[in-house]
N, CA, C and O atoms as CSV, one atom per row, in Angstrom:
chain,resi,resn,atom,element,x,y,z
A,1,MET,N,N,74.724,56.056,49.382
A,1,MET,CA,C,74.889,55.417,48.085
A,1,MET,C,C,73.851,55.936,47.101
A,1,MET,O,O,72.685,56.119,47.452
A,2,ALA,N,N,74.280,56.169,45.878
A,2,ALA,CA,C,73.388,56.728,44.853
A,2,ALA,C,C,72.240,55.794,44.511
A,2,ALA,O,O,71.134,56.253,44.225
A,3,ASP,N,N,72.486,54.491,44.536
A,3,ASP,CA,C,71.438,53.562,44.110
A,3,ASP,C,C,70.259,53.499,45.072
A,3,ASP,O,O,69.213,52.946,44.731
A,4,GLN,N,N,70.411,54.052,46.253
A,4,GLN,CA,C,69.285,54.106,47.183
A,4,GLN,C,C,68.241,55.125,46.728
A,4,GLN,O,O,67.065,55.008,47.075
A,5,PHE,N,N,68.664,56.110,45.962
A,5,PHE,CA,C,67.784,57.195,45.560
A,5,PHE,C,C,67.306,57.092,44.115
A,5,PHE,O,O,66.329,57.739,43.740
A,6,LEU,N,N,67.974,56.301,43.318
A,6,LEU,CA,C,67.595,56.151,41.913
A,6,LEU,C,C,66.600,55.020,41.747
A,6,LEU,O,O,66.726,53.963,42.366
A,7,LYS,N,N,65.623,55.255,40.911
A,7,LYS,CA,C,64.637,54.223,40.629
A,7,LYS,C,C,64.925,53.644,39.248
A,7,LYS,O,O,65.306,54.380,38.338
A,8,PRO,N,N,64.749,52.336,39.081
A,8,PRO,CA,C,64.922,51.753,37.750
A,8,PRO,C,C,63.803,52.233,36.824
A,8,PRO,O,O,62.826,52.823,37.285
A,9,PRO,N,N,63.942,51.983,35.524
A,9,PRO,CA,C,62.864,52.392,34.613
A,9,PRO,C,C,61.560,51.689,34.957
A,9,PRO,O,O,61.550,50.621,35.570
A,10,LYS,N,N,60.465,52.309,34.550
A,10,LYS,CA,C,59.159,51.686,34.766
A,10,LYS,C,C,59.109,50.357,34.015
A,10,LYS,O,O,59.802,50.199,33.010
A,11,PRO,N,N,58.305,49.399,34.478
A,11,PRO,CA,C,58.233,48.090,33.811
A,11,PRO,C,C,57.873,48.203,32.332
A,11,PRO,O,O,57.146,49.104,31.912
A,12,LEU,N,N,58.397,47.278,31.574
A,12,LEU,CA,C,58.095,47.180,30.150
A,12,LEU,C,C,56.630,46.785,30.010
A,12,LEU,O,O,56.193,45.793,30.592
A,13,GLU,N,N,55.880,47.554,29.246
A,13,GLU,CA,C,54.439,47.316,29.147
A,13,GLU,C,C,53.998,46.796,27.793
A,13,GLU,O,O,52.854,46.369,27.642
A,14,GLN,N,N,54.885,46.823,26.803
A,14,GLN,CA,C,54.538,46.348,25.462
A,14,GLN,C,C,55.626,45.404,24.979
A,14,GLN,O,O,56.802,45.572,25.302
A,15,SER,N,N,55.223,44.425,24.211
A,15,SER,CA,C,56.181,43.497,23.633
A,15,SER,C,C,56.429,43.896,22.187
A,15,SER,O,O,55.967,43.231,21.259
A,16,SER,N,N,57.158,44.980,22.006
A,16,SER,CA,C,57.514,45.435,20.664
A,16,SER,C,C,58.983,45.813,20.669
A,16,SER,O,O,59.556,46.102,21.720
A,17,LYS,N,N,59.578,45.812,19.512
A,17,LYS,CA,C,60.988,46.173,19.413
A,17,LYS,C,C,61.218,47.598,19.902
A,17,LYS,O,O,62.191,47.863,20.609
A,18,GLU,N,N,60.334,48.512,19.531
A,18,GLU,CA,C,60.490,49.906,19.939
A,18,GLU,C,C,60.420,50.053,21.455
A,18,GLU,O,O,61.232,50.758,22.054
A,19,ALA,N,N,59.455,49.388,22.068
A,19,ALA,CA,C,59.310,49.454,23.521
A,19,ALA,C,C,60.546,48.853,24.205
A,19,ALA,O,O,61.061,49.405,25.177
A,20,TRP,N,N,61.011,47.712,23.677
A,20,TRP,CA,C,62.208,47.072,24.230
A,20,TRP,C,C,63.415,48.002,24.109
A,20,TRP,O,O,64.146,48.193,25.081
A,21,ASP,N,N,63.631,48.580,22.929
A,21,ASP,CA,C,64.776,49.464,22.714
A,21,ASP,C,C,64.759,50.633,23.685
A,21,ASP,O,O,65.794,50.986,24.250
A,22,GLU,N,N,63.607,51.227,23.880
A,22,GLU,CA,C,63.498,52.352,24.813
A,22,GLU,C,C,63.741,51.907,26.252
A,22,GLU,O,O,64.435,52.585,27.010
A,23,TRP,N,N,63.164,50.764,26.622
A,23,TRP,CA,C,63.319,50.289,27.995
A,23,TRP,C,C,64.771,49.913,28.276
A,23,TRP,O,O,65.319,50.287,29.313
A,24,ILE,N,N,65.388,49.183,27.369
A,24,ILE,CA,C,66.754,48.718,27.623
A,24,ILE,C,C,67.719,49.899,27.668
A,24,ILE,O,O,68.685,49.878,28.431
A,25,GLU,N,N,67.469,50.925,26.862
A,25,GLU,CA,C,68.310,52.121,26.914
A,25,GLU,C,C,68.211,52.786,28.284
A,25,GLU,O,O,69.220,53.187,28.864
A,26,ALA,N,N,66.998,52.896,28.790
A,26,ALA,CA,C,66.802,53.482,30.121
A,26,ALA,C,C,67.461,52.608,31.198
A,26,ALA,O,O,68.049,53.125,32.149
A,27,PHE,N,N,67.359,51.296,31.043
A,27,PHE,CA,C,67.962,50.403,32.034
A,27,PHE,C,C,69.480,50.491,31.995
A,27,PHE,O,O,70.122,50.427,33.044
A,28,ILE,N,N,70.067,50.634,30.818
A,28,ILE,CA,C,71.527,50.752,30.704
A,28,ILE,C,C,72.015,52.000,31.436
A,28,ILE,O,O,73.046,51.962,32.106
A,29,TRP,N,N,71.275,53.108,31.311
A,29,TRP,CA,C,71.637,54.313,32.060
A,29,TRP,C,C,71.541,54.049,33.564
A,29,TRP,O,O,72.423,54.444,34.326
A,30,TYR,N,N,70.482,53.391,33.979
A,30,TYR,CA,C,70.303,53.060,35.396
A,30,TYR,C,C,71.441,52.148,35.872
A,30,TYR,O,O,72.017,52.353,36.941
A,31,GLU,N,N,71.744,51.153,35.062
A,31,GLU,CA,C,72.806,50.186,35.350
A,31,GLU,C,C,74.139,50.900,35.615
A,31,GLU,O,O,74.855,50.571,36.560
A,32,LYS,N,N,74.451,51.869,34.776
A,32,LYS,CA,C,75.694,52.635,34.942
A,32,LYS,C,C,75.640,53.502,36.193
A,32,LYS,O,O,76.619,53.586,36.934
A,33,ALA,N,N,74.526,54.130,36.426
A,33,ALA,CA,C,74.393,55.049,37.558
A,33,ALA,C,C,74.568,54.344,38.898
A,33,ALA,O,O,75.136,54.907,39.834
A,34,VAL,N,N,74.078,53.110,38.985
A,34,VAL,CA,C,74.169,52.388,40.261
A,34,VAL,C,C,75.344,51.407,40.287
A,34,VAL,O,O,75.512,50.643,41.237
A,35,GLN,N,N,76.151,51.447,39.224
A,35,GLN,CA,C,77.320,50.569,39.105
A,35,GLN,C,C,76.936,49.101,39.316
A,35,GLN,O,O,77.539,48.384,40.115
A,36,LEU,N,N,75.935,48.696,38.586
A,36,LEU,CA,C,75.406,47.345,38.713
A,36,LEU,C,C,76.444,46.277,38.403
A,36,LEU,O,O,76.382,45.177,38.953
A,37,GLU,N,N,77.398,46.588,37.527
A,37,GLU,CA,C,78.404,45.597,37.139
A,37,GLU,C,C,79.287,45.165,38.308
A,37,GLU,O,O,79.941,44.125,38.237
A,38,LYS,N,N,79.311,45.945,39.371
A,38,LYS,CA,C,80.117,45.610,40.551
A,38,LYS,C,C,79.408,44.613,41.470
A,38,LYS,O,O,80.012,44.067,42.392
A,39,LYS,N,N,78.142,44.388,41.211
A,39,LYS,CA,C,77.362,43.479,42.053
A,39,LYS,C,C,77.444,42.058,41.481
A,39,LYS,O,O,77.717,41.897,40.291
A,40,PRO,N,N,77.213,41.032,42.298
A,40,PRO,CA,C,77.229,39.651,41.790
A,40,PRO,C,C,76.196,39.448,40.679
A,40,PRO,O,O,75.172,40.131,40.641
A,41,GLN,N,N,76.474,38.509,39.782
A,41,GLN,CA,C,75.597,38.224,38.649
A,41,GLN,C,C,74.157,37.960,39.094
A,41,GLN,O,O,73.217,38.427,38.451
A,42,GLU,N,N,73.981,37.221,40.180
A,42,GLU,CA,C,72.635,36.900,40.652
A,42,GLU,C,C,71.871,38.166,41.041
A,42,GLU,O,O,70.670,38.275,40.799
A,43,VAL,N,N,72.575,39.113,41.643
A,43,VAL,CA,C,71.956,40.377,42.058
A,43,VAL,C,C,71.619,41.213,40.825
A,43,VAL,O,O,70.546,41.812,40.753
A,44,GLN,N,N,72.535,41.254,39.854
A,44,GLN,CA,C,72.276,41.984,38.614
A,44,GLN,C,C,71.008,41.466,37.948
A,44,GLN,O,O,70.144,42.244,37.543
A,45,LEU,N,N,70.907,40.157,37.840
A,45,LEU,CA,C,69.738,39.548,37.199
A,45,LEU,C,C,68.466,39.827,37.995
A,45,LEU,O,O,67.423,40.125,37.414
A,46,ALA,N,N,68.547,39.733,39.307
A,46,ALA,CA,C,67.366,39.974,40.146
A,46,ALA,C,C,66.874,41.417,39.996
A,46,ALA,O,O,65.669,41.657,39.933
A,47,ILE,N,N,67.788,42.360,39.940
A,47,ILE,CA,C,67.401,43.761,39.763
A,47,ILE,C,C,66.773,43.957,38.389
A,47,ILE,O,O,65.758,44.641,38.258
A,48,PHE,N,N,67.372,43.359,37.371
A,48,PHE,CA,C,66.834,43.445,36.013
A,48,PHE,C,C,65.420,42.874,35.957
A,48,PHE,O,O,64.513,43.518,35.430
A,49,MET,N,N,65.226,41.680,36.491
A,49,MET,CA,C,63.927,41.015,36.439
A,49,MET,C,C,62.881,41.765,37.274
A,49,MET,O,O,61.719,41.854,36.876
A,50,ALA,N,N,63.281,42.292,38.406
A,50,ALA,CA,C,62.341,43.050,39.235
A,50,ALA,C,C,61.948,44.349,38.541
A,50,ALA,O,O,60.835,44.844,38.723
A,51,SER,N,N,62.861,44.898,37.745
A,51,SER,CA,C,62.599,46.164,37.064
A,51,SER,C,C,61.747,45.992,35.815
A,51,SER,O,O,60.892,46.830,35.529
A,52,ILE,N,N,61.968,44.925,35.076
A,52,ILE,CA,C,61.367,44.804,33.741
A,52,ILE,C,C,59.865,44.524,33.783
A,52,ILE,O,O,59.151,44.887,32.848
A,53,GLY,N,N,59.377,43.897,34.828
A,53,GLY,CA,C,57.936,43.708,34.973
A,53,GLY,C,C,57.420,42.355,34.520
A,53,GLY,O,O,58.166,41.517,34.014
A,54,GLN,N,N,56.120,42.166,34.715
A,54,GLN,CA,C,55.488,40.864,34.510
A,54,GLN,C,C,55.458,40.401,33.058
A,54,GLN,O,O,55.592,39.206,32.793
A,55,LEU,N,N,55.287,41.306,32.132
A,55,LEU,CA,C,55.243,40.926,30.726
A,55,LEU,C,C,56.525,40.203,30.329
A,55,LEU,O,O,56.473,39.114,29.758
A,56,ALA,N,N,57.656,40.795,30.625
A,56,ALA,CA,C,58.940,40.185,30.285
A,56,ALA,C,C,59.238,38.970,31.158
A,56,ALA,O,O,59.908,38.038,30.713
A,57,GLN,N,N,58.752,38.971,32.381
A,57,GLN,CA,C,58.966,37.816,33.249
A,57,GLN,C,C,58.291,36.578,32.674
A,57,GLN,O,O,58.809,35.469,32.803
A,58,LYS,N,N,57.146,36.761,32.045
A,58,LYS,CA,C,56.463,35.635,31.385
A,58,LYS,C,C,57.302,35.110,30.227
A,58,LYS,O,O,57.412,33.900,30.030
A,59,ILE,N,N,57.892,36.021,29.466
A,59,ILE,CA,C,58.755,35.619,28.364
A,59,ILE,C,C,59.979,34.884,28.897
A,59,ILE,O,O,60.404,33.883,28.319
A,60,TYR,N,N,60.542,35.369,29.985
A,60,TYR,CA,C,61.718,34.741,30.599
A,60,TYR,C,C,61.453,33.270,30.941
A,60,TYR,O,O,62.330,32.420,30.793
A,61,LYS,N,N,60.258,32.992,31.390
A,61,LYS,CA,C,59.919,31.612,31.769
A,61,LYS,C,C,59.944,30.656,30.580
A,61,LYS,O,O,60.014,29.441,30.768
A,62,THR,N,N,59.889,31.191,29.355
A,62,THR,CA,C,59.921,30.330,28.167
A,62,THR,C,C,61.343,30.030,27.710
A,62,THR,O,O,61.542,29.153,26.869
A,63,PHE,N,N,62.328,30.731,28.238
A,63,PHE,CA,C,63.711,30.524,27.819
A,63,PHE,C,C,64.226,29.188,28.332
A,63,PHE,O,O,63.950,28.791,29.464
A,64,LYS,N,N,64.966,28.515,27.491
A,64,LYS,CA,C,65.628,27.280,27.895
A,64,LYS,C,C,67.113,27.603,28.059
A,64,LYS,O,O,67.903,27.487,27.122
A,65,LEU,N,N,67.461,28.007,29.264
A,65,LEU,CA,C,68.828,28.430,29.544
A,65,LEU,C,C,69.688,27.239,29.932
A,65,LEU,O,O,69.242,26.340,30.645
A,66,ASN,N,N,70.922,27.245,29.456
A,66,ASN,CA,C,71.884,26.218,29.834
A,66,ASN,C,C,72.428,26.518,31.215
A,66,ASN,O,O,72.320,27.638,31.713
A,67,GLU,N,N,73.019,25.496,31.828
A,67,GLU,CA,C,73.608,25.705,33.146
A,67,GLU,C,C,74.664,26.796,33.051
A,67,GLU,O,O,75.499,26.785,32.147
A,68,GLY,N,N,74.625,27.711,33.963
A,68,GLY,CA,C,75.566,28.815,33.966
A,68,GLY,C,C,75.022,30.069,33.293
A,68,GLY,O,O,75.524,31.165,33.542
A,69,GLU,N,N,74.012,29.930,32.452
A,69,GLU,CA,C,73.432,31.084,31.772
A,69,GLU,C,C,72.335,31.746,32.596
A,69,GLU,O,O,72.013,32.914,32.379
A,70,GLU,N,N,71.764,31.010,33.533
A,70,GLU,CA,C,70.587,31.505,34.236
A,70,GLU,C,C,70.844,32.757,35.065
A,70,GLU,O,O,69.901,33.475,35.397
A,71,ASN,N,N,72.094,33.033,35.405
A,71,ASN,CA,C,72.379,34.221,36.216
A,71,ASN,C,C,73.170,35.277,35.459
A,71,ASN,O,O,73.720,36.188,36.077
A,72,LYS,N,N,73.237,35.177,34.147
A,72,LYS,CA,C,74.008,36.137,33.363
A,72,LYS,C,C,73.074,37.144,32.713
A,72,LYS,O,O,72.262,36.803,31.852
A,73,LEU,N,N,73.206,38.371,33.137
A,73,LEU,CA,C,72.332,39.430,32.664
A,73,LEU,C,C,72.464,39.654,31.158
A,73,LEU,O,O,71.451,39.824,30.480
A,74,GLN,N,N,73.671,39.658,30.625
A,74,GLN,CA,C,73.861,39.898,29.199
A,74,GLN,C,C,73.180,38.804,28.378
A,74,GLN,O,O,72.571,39.097,27.348
A,75,GLU,N,N,73.272,37.574,28.812
A,75,GLU,CA,C,72.616,36.456,28.122
A,75,GLU,C,C,71.107,36.674,28.094
A,75,GLU,O,O,70.458,36.449,27.073
A,76,LEU,N,N,70.567,37.104,29.197
A,76,LEU,CA,C,69.126,37.348,29.282
A,76,LEU,C,C,68.694,38.463,28.334
A,76,LEU,O,O,67.674,38.340,27.655
A,77,LYS,N,N,69.458,39.542,28.286
A,77,LYS,CA,C,69.136,40.656,27.393
A,77,LYS,C,C,69.105,40.182,25.937
A,77,LYS,O,O,68.201,40.539,25.182
A,78,GLU,N,N,70.094,39.379,25.552
A,78,GLU,CA,C,70.164,38.895,24.172
A,78,GLU,C,C,69.021,37.939,23.860
A,78,GLU,O,O,68.440,37.995,22.776
A,79,ARG,N,N,68.697,37.063,24.803
A,79,ARG,CA,C,67.593,36.113,24.584
A,79,ARG,C,C,66.279,36.857,24.392
A,79,ARG,O,O,65.488,36.522,23.510
A,80,TYR,N,N,66.056,37.859,25.218
A,80,TYR,CA,C,64.811,38.605,25.111
A,80,TYR,C,C,64.727,39.302,23.760
A,80,TYR,O,O,63.679,39.295,23.115
A,81,GLN,N,N,65.826,39.898,23.341
A,81,GLN,CA,C,65.840,40.601,22.060
A,81,GLN,C,C,65.585,39.616,20.917
A,81,GLN,O,O,64.841,39.932,19.989
A,82,PHE,N,N,66.187,38.438,20.970
A,82,PHE,CA,C,65.982,37.441,19.923
A,82,PHE,C,C,64.534,36.960,19.920
A,82,PHE,O,O,63.927,36.806,18.860
A,83,ASN,N,N,63.995,36.728,21.085
A,83,ASN,CA,C,62.627,36.234,21.211
A,83,ASN,C,C,61.610,37.228,20.661
A,83,ASN,O,O,60.510,36.844,20.264
A,84,ASP,N,N,61.980,38.503,20.639
A,84,ASP,CA,C,61.053,39.556,20.246
A,84,ASP,C,C,61.102,39.892,18.749
A,84,ASP,O,O,60.393,40.789,18.294
A,85,ILE,N,N,61.932,39.179,17.984
A,85,ILE,CA,C,62.031,39.470,16.554
A,85,ILE,C,C,60.735,39.054,15.869
A,85,ILE,O,O,60.251,37.935,16.040
A,86,LYS,N,N,60.192,39.973,15.099
A,86,LYS,CA,C,58.958,39.707,14.355
A,86,LYS,C,C,59.143,40.157,12.916
A,86,LYS,O,O,59.849,41.125,12.632
A,87,GLN,N,N,58.501,39.443,12.027
A,87,GLN,CA,C,58.562,39.851,10.622
A,87,GLN,C,C,57.549,40.961,10.400
A,87,GLN,O,O,56.359,40.802,10.670
A,88,CYS,N,N,58.037,42.076,9.908
A,88,CYS,CA,C,57.160,43.201,9.595
A,88,CYS,C,C,56.942,43.220,8.090
A,88,CYS,O,O,56.927,42.163,7.458
A,89,ASN,N,N,56.781,44.339,7.534
A,89,ASN,CA,C,56.553,44.456,6.092
A,89,ASN,C,C,57.867,44.318,5.344
A,89,ASN,O,O,58.328,45.260,4.700
A,90,GLU,N,N,58.454,43.160,5.431
A,90,GLU,CA,C,59.725,42.897,4.776
A,90,GLU,C,C,59.677,41.526,4.113
A,90,GLU,O,O,58.956,40.642,4.576
A,91,PRO,N,N,60.427,41.339,3.044
A,91,PRO,CA,C,60.462,40.022,2.404
A,91,PRO,C,C,61.026,38.977,3.369
A,91,PRO,O,O,61.804,39.296,4.268
A,92,PHE,N,N,60.621,37.733,3.164
A,92,PHE,CA,C,61.051,36.672,4.065
A,92,PHE,C,C,62.573,36.555,4.117
A,92,PHE,O,O,63.129,36.306,5.187
A,93,LYS,N,N,63.248,36.728,2.999
A,93,LYS,CA,C,64.708,36.612,2.977
A,93,LYS,C,C,65.357,37.628,3.925
A,93,LYS,O,O,66.303,37.303,4.643
A,94,GLU,N,N,64.849,38.832,3.916
A,94,GLU,CA,C,65.388,39.863,4.813
A,94,GLU,C,C,65.124,39.504,6.277
A,94,GLU,O,O,65.987,39.682,7.137
A,95,PHE,N,N,63.919,38.997,6.546
A,95,PHE,CA,C,63.572,38.583,7.902
A,95,PHE,C,C,64.478,37.438,8.354
A,95,PHE,O,O,64.973,37.448,9.481
A,96,LEU,N,N,64.696,36.462,7.488
A,96,LEU,CA,C,65.546,35.321,7.812
A,96,LEU,C,C,66.977,35.784,8.098
A,96,LEU,O,O,67.619,35.300,9.030
A,97,THR,N,N,67.459,36.705,7.307
A,97,THR,CA,C,68.802,37.247,7.530
A,97,THR,C,C,68.880,37.930,8.888
A,97,THR,O,O,69.858,37.763,9.616
A,98,LYS,N,N,67.857,38.693,9.227
A,98,LYS,CA,C,67.815,39.380,10.522
A,98,LYS,C,C,67.852,38.365,11.670
A,98,LYS,O,O,68.568,38.566,12.651
A,99,VAL,N,N,67.095,37.292,11.553
A,99,VAL,CA,C,67.056,36.260,12.593
A,99,VAL,C,C,68.416,35.573,12.705
A,99,VAL,O,O,68.911,35.346,13.810
A,100,LYS,N,N,69.011,35.245,11.575
A,100,LYS,CA,C,70.326,34.574,11.608
A,100,LYS,C,C,71.397,35.469,12.240
A,100,LYS,O,O,72.225,34.999,13.020
A,101,LEU,N,N,71.373,36.739,11.900
A,101,LEU,CA,C,72.354,37.655,12.484
A,101,LEU,C,C,72.182,37.774,13.996
A,101,LEU,O,O,73.157,37.797,14.747
A,102,GLN,N,N,70.937,37.849,14.422
A,102,GLN,CA,C,70.682,37.939,15.855
A,102,GLN,C,C,71.069,36.641,16.554
A,102,GLN,O,O,71.571,36.670,17.678
A,103,ALA,N,N,70.843,35.506,15.904
A,103,ALA,CA,C,71.174,34.214,16.505
A,103,ALA,C,C,72.687,34.072,16.708
A,103,ALA,O,O,73.123,33.418,17.654
A,104,LYS,N,N,73.477,34.672,15.839
A,104,LYS,CA,C,74.926,34.608,15.974
A,104,LYS,C,C,75.411,35.318,17.230
A,104,LYS,O,O,76.445,34.960,17.794
A,105,LYS,N,N,74.672,36.311,17.658
A,105,LYS,CA,C,75.046,37.054,18.875
A,105,LYS,C,C,74.857,36.197,20.096
A,105,LYS,O,O,75.118,36.647,21.212
């Protein structure tokens, strides 16, 4: 099996949008290579959490997931992305719009 020889991306070491974007892109490639979607949701989430590292695991502990969401990998990815939104050098209205758009997802 290919997934025995492939390693997931290195753990996420920074809590920034750029670091997240790079890490998640690498994980998506890994996900496809090992056909992660064929595995049970609990296994998908466990592989994701084991791969992402301690920094993101701490953030995960702050999520208030509803019943049924705790084992859904896509839900976790979206929550992490939403949690990581920060206002940069942009007017508050633009930042608020960005947050609202992400919340709709």
